[in-house]
C-alpha distance (Angstrom), angle and dihedral (degrees) to the residues before:
residue distance angle dihedral
M1 . . .
S2 3.81 . .
Q3 3.80 120.6 .
L4 3.80 89.9 -110.5
S5 3.80 92.0 50.5
S6 3.79 92.8 49.1
D7 3.81 90.3 50.3
I8 3.81 91.6 57.8
A9 3.79 100.3 35.7
D10 3.79 98.9 93.7
D11 3.80 120.9 59.0
K12 3.80 91.1 -150.3
K13 3.79 98.5 42.9
R14 3.79 115.2 117.4
L15 3.76 125.1 -148.7
G16 3.77 114.1 -90.8
L17 3.79 132.8 -128.0
T18 3.82 96.2 -89.2
F19 3.81 99.5 32.6
H20 3.83 88.4 123.0
R21 3.82 96.9 65.2
T22 3.87 86.8 -139.1
F23 3.84 94.6 -58.1
S24 3.80 124.4 117.9
L25 3.78 118.6 -134.6
M26 3.79 109.4 -74.8
R27 3.79 114.0 -168.1
S28 3.80 95.0 -156.8
A29 3.80 89.5 57.2
V30 3.81 94.5 44.1
S31 3.80 86.7 48.3
Q32 3.80 89.4 59.8
I33 3.79 88.9 51.6
I34 3.79 96.1 53.3
R35 3.80 92.9 43.3
A36 3.80 89.2 51.5
A37 3.80 89.7 49.2
E38 3.80 89.8 50.3
K39 3.81 91.9 52.3
V40 3.79 93.0 47.2
E41 3.79 93.5 48.9
L42 3.81 93.2 46.6
N43 3.80 90.6 50.7
G44 3.77 99.5 60.6
G45 3.78 105.7 -30.2
K46 3.78 94.7 -93.6
K47 3.78 125.0 149.4
L48 3.76 122.4 -109.7
D49 3.80 113.8 -94.0
L50 3.78 135.3 -179.1
K51 3.80 93.1 -97.0
S52 3.81 92.1 53.9
I53 3.80 92.2 47.2
K54 3.79 90.6 54.6
E55 3.80 91.9 47.2
L56 3.81 97.5 44.4
S57 3.80 101.6 38.6
S58 3.78 139.1 50.5
L59 3.81 93.7 -134.8
G60 3.77 122.0 135.8
S61 3.79 124.9 -117.2
I62 3.80 96.6 -89.4
Y63 3.81 94.7 39.6
V64 3.82 90.6 56.9
E65 3.80 87.1 61.5
A66 3.81 99.5 40.3
M67 3.80 103.6 40.0
P68 3.83 98.1 55.7
R69 3.79 86.3 53.8
Y70 3.79 90.1 52.7
A71 3.81 89.0 48.6
R72 3.77 89.2 52.7
G73 3.81 94.0 45.3
A74 3.80 90.5 48.6
G75 3.80 91.2 54.5
L76 3.82 96.4 -111.3
L77 3.81 95.8 111.4
N78 3.77 127.3 33.1
S79 3.78 121.9 -131.6
L80 3.82 91.0 -88.2
N81 3.83 91.4 54.8
F82 3.79 97.0 -108.1
L83 3.79 118.2 132.1
T84 3.78 113.1 -97.2
Q85 3.79 120.0 -135.1
F86 3.81 87.7 -96.6
G87 3.82 89.9 46.9
K88 3.81 91.9 53.0
Y89 3.80 92.6 52.5
A90 3.78 92.8 44.8
A91 3.81 91.7 49.0
K92 3.81 91.2 50.5
Y93 3.80 102.6 38.5
D94 3.81 105.1 22.0
P95 3.81 107.8 21.4
L96 3.82 92.0 161.0
L97 3.82 89.6 54.7
D98 3.78 88.4 -131.0
Q99 3.80 103.1 132.5
P100 3.82 118.8 99.3
G101 3.80 92.4 -126.1
T102 3.79 91.6 55.4
Q103 3.78 92.7 48.4
W104 3.81 93.2 46.7
L105 3.80 90.2 52.9
M106 3.80 90.5 47.9
H107 3.82 88.6 52.1
Y108 3.81 90.4 46.9
H109 3.80 94.5 52.7
L110 3.81 92.5 45.1
S111 3.81 91.5 48.7
A112 3.81 105.7 36.0
Q113 3.78 114.6 109.0
Q114 3.80 91.3 -132.8
G115 3.79 93.5 39.0
P116 3.79 131.1 109.2
G117 3.81 94.2 -105.4
A118 3.79 125.8 104.1
P119 3.85 110.7 -73.7
F120 3.81 92.7 -124.1
W121 3.82 89.2 61.4
N122 3.79 91.9 65.1
D123 3.79 91.7 45.2
V124 3.79 92.2 56.4
A125 3.81 97.5 38.5
S126 3.80 94.8 46.5
K127 3.81 94.5 47.7
R128 3.80 101.3 35.8
F129 3.78 108.6 28.8
Y130 3.77 105.9 89.3
P131 3.82 123.0 113.1
G132 3.78 113.9 -84.6
S133 3.79 95.7 17.3
T134 3.79 113.4 138.0
F135 3.78 129.9 -167.6
S136 3.77 142.7 154.4
A137 3.76 129.5 -118.3
E138 3.82 87.1 -109.9
D139 3.80 89.4 58.3
I140 3.79 89.8 56.8
V141 3.82 92.1 44.4
E142 3.80 88.8 56.7
Q143 3.81 93.4 44.0
I144 3.80 96.2 49.3
G145 3.80 92.2 42.1
N146 3.81 91.5 53.4
F147 3.79 92.0 43.7
I148 3.81 93.9 52.8
W149 3.82 91.2 44.6
K150 3.81 90.7 55.5
L151 3.79 93.0 41.5
E152 3.80 97.2 49.0
D153 3.82 99.3 24.0
K154 3.78 91.1 -125.0
P155 3.80 132.8 79.4
P156 3.81 117.5 -102.7
T157 3.79 120.0 -130.7
E158 3.80 114.3 -89.4
R159 3.79 90.1 -127.7
A160 3.82 92.0 56.7
V161 3.79 92.5 48.2
R162 3.80 94.6 47.3
S163 3.80 93.5 49.7
T164 3.80 89.2 48.0
V165 3.80 91.9 51.7
T166 3.81 89.7 50.4
I167 3.80 92.6 53.1
F168 3.81 93.1 43.6
L169 3.80 93.9 52.6
G170 3.80 91.7 40.6
T171 3.79 91.6 53.7
Y172 3.81 90.0 62.1
T173 3.81 100.3 36.5
K174 3.81 102.7 42.9
P175 3.83 117.8 82.9
E176 3.80 89.6 -139.7
G177 3.81 88.3 59.4
L178 3.80 123.2 40.7
G179 3.79 93.9 -53.7
K180 3.81 92.1 118.5
L181 3.79 88.9 71.3
R182 3.81 87.6 67.2
L183 3.78 93.0 -142.1
L184 3.79 94.1 138.6
E185 3.79 136.7 28.6
V186 3.79 133.8 -174.1
L187 3.79 114.1 -122.9
A188 3.81 124.8 -144.9
S189 3.79 87.9 -106.9
G190 3.79 90.2 60.2
R191 3.79 92.0 -110.0
Y192 3.79 122.2 121.3
R193 3.79 128.1 -119.3
V194 3.78 127.5 -162.2
C195 3.79 109.4 -129.4
E196 3.78 131.0 -149.2
P197 3.80 99.2 -110.8
G198 3.77 128.2 -159.3
P199 3.81 113.7 -86.5
A200 3.77 118.9 -80.1
P201 3.82 113.7 -116.2
V202 3.79 108.2 -88.0
W203 3.82 92.8 -128.0
A204 3.79 90.6 55.7
V205 3.80 90.0 51.5
G206 3.79 90.1 46.6
Y207 3.79 92.1 51.6
A208 3.79 90.5 49.3
L209 3.81 91.4 47.0
L210 3.81 91.5 57.7
D211 3.80 89.5 48.9
F212 3.80 90.5 49.3
W213 3.82 92.5 46.1
D214 3.79 91.7 50.7
A215 3.81 90.5 52.1
Y216 3.80 99.3 45.2
Y217 3.79 106.2 23.4
P218 3.83 105.2 31.1
G219 3.76 112.7 174.5
R220 3.80 93.7 9.2
I221 3.78 118.5 124.8
S222 3.79 96.0 -164.4
I223 3.78 141.6 19.8
G224 3.78 132.4 -173.9
L225 3.78 116.2 -89.5
D226 3.80 88.5 -132.9
T227 3.80 89.0 52.4
L228 3.79 91.0 54.7
Q229 3.80 92.6 45.4
E230 3.80 91.2 52.9
S231 3.81 97.1 39.3
G232 3.80 96.0 92.3
F233 3.80 91.6 -115.0
P234 3.84 97.5 106.6
Q235 3.81 90.8 50.3
L236 3.80 91.3 61.0
F237 3.82 87.3 65.1
M238 3.83 95.3 35.5
L239 3.81 90.4 -113.6
G240 3.78 121.2 163.6
K241 3.82 120.5 -158.2
S242 3.79 94.0 -88.9
D243 3.84 90.8 46.4
L244 3.80 90.7 52.5
D245 3.81 90.1 47.9
D246 3.81 89.5 54.1
V247 3.81 91.4 50.9
L248 3.80 92.3 48.2
Q249 3.82 90.8 48.0
T250 3.80 90.7 54.9
L251 3.81 91.1 46.5
Q252 3.80 88.7 49.7
E253 3.79 90.5 53.5
A254 3.82 87.7 50.8
R255 3.84 88.6 52.1
Y256 3.79 95.0 -116.5
V257 3.78 97.0 116.4
E258 3.79 141.3 7.7
I259 3.78 122.9 -144.1
H260 3.79 113.8 -147.2
R261 3.80 112.0 -158.1
T262 3.80 100.3 159.1
A263 3.79 92.0 115.1
P264 3.80 134.3 -13.1
P265 2.90 135.8 -58.8
Y266 3.80 86.3 59.3
Q267 3.81 115.4 -146.5
V268 3.79 137.0 -146.9
V269 3.80 110.1 -148.6
L270 3.80 119.7 -159.2
L271 3.80 111.7 -138.0
R272 3.80 101.2 177.4
Q273 3.78 138.2 8.4
D274 3.81 104.8 -160.6
R275 3.78 106.5 118.9
E276 3.78 100.9 -174.8
P277 3.83 95.8 82.9
L278 3.81 87.8 57.4
L279 3.81 90.1 55.3
E280 3.81 88.6 48.2
K281 3.79 89.4 54.5
L282 3.81 92.1 44.4
Y283 3.79 93.2 53.1
G284 3.79 98.7 31.9
A285 3.78 89.7 -118.2
N286 3.80 91.5 156.8
C-alpha cells in the first residue's frame, strides 16, 4: 500500500505531525487535486488515486503526497479521497479556492477539534488564535512538541516539530495559502500577531455550525446558548458574543434555528440539518 493510500484508508484517521512533507498549504496545488477528483468522479464515479493525480495534475513527486492530505484536512476530500459536499461546491464554483467563504471553511476543517485535520492544528488555533495574541515560532515549537508528547506518549523529533511549525505559520501568512484571511501577521520583531480579520460569510459559519452540532450534539434538538458560546466553536471564526448573535439571527431568519430567550437558560433550537442549501447560498448557486 502506498503512503498516500495508507493515509486515506481509515475514515477516522487524523493527519499526522509530518503529513505536510515540509510544504505549507498551497491553494493552487490543492485546487489541482480537487479538480482532478472532480474529473475522476465524473468519469465513472471512481475515487481519486495516486495514478490519477499524476496524470491530471502538474504536481511534483512530493506535492502529490502532501496536497491530497491538505485537501482532506481542509474538508474538501473525505478520507477515501472522494470530494465532500463542500469539495464539490468549491470545485464547481470556486476552483481556485480564492473566495473568503471557501478559505474560512478550509480553516475551520483544519482547526476543528473533531475535524479531519492534524490534532496539533486545533491545539494551536484554539489556544492562540484570538485578536491581539502574540507569540514566537519558538512558542509554537514548544507547544506542538508538548502536545505530541502527551498525545503519543513519546517526544517527537525536534526536526519534525520545527518543520511543522514552519508550515503551520506559513499556511496563514502566505497569500498562496490562507493568508488572505488575515488571521496572522509577521511583526518587525519576527514575532507573530493574531489580527482581527473581516467577518466570515454567515453561510460559511452556518454550514460549519451544522457540522459542529452533528459532531458534538448528535440527536439533540436544542442546546444552551451559553453552551454554544463556550464550546470553542465561535473562536474558530473569531466571533464574539454579539457576532455569534448576529449569525444566529440570520440563521433564524433562514429557518435553520430558533433562539429562545423567554427565560434563561436561553436555548438554540435546531430546525433543520441539511447543509447543502447553505453552500448554495454561500456560492450563489441559486
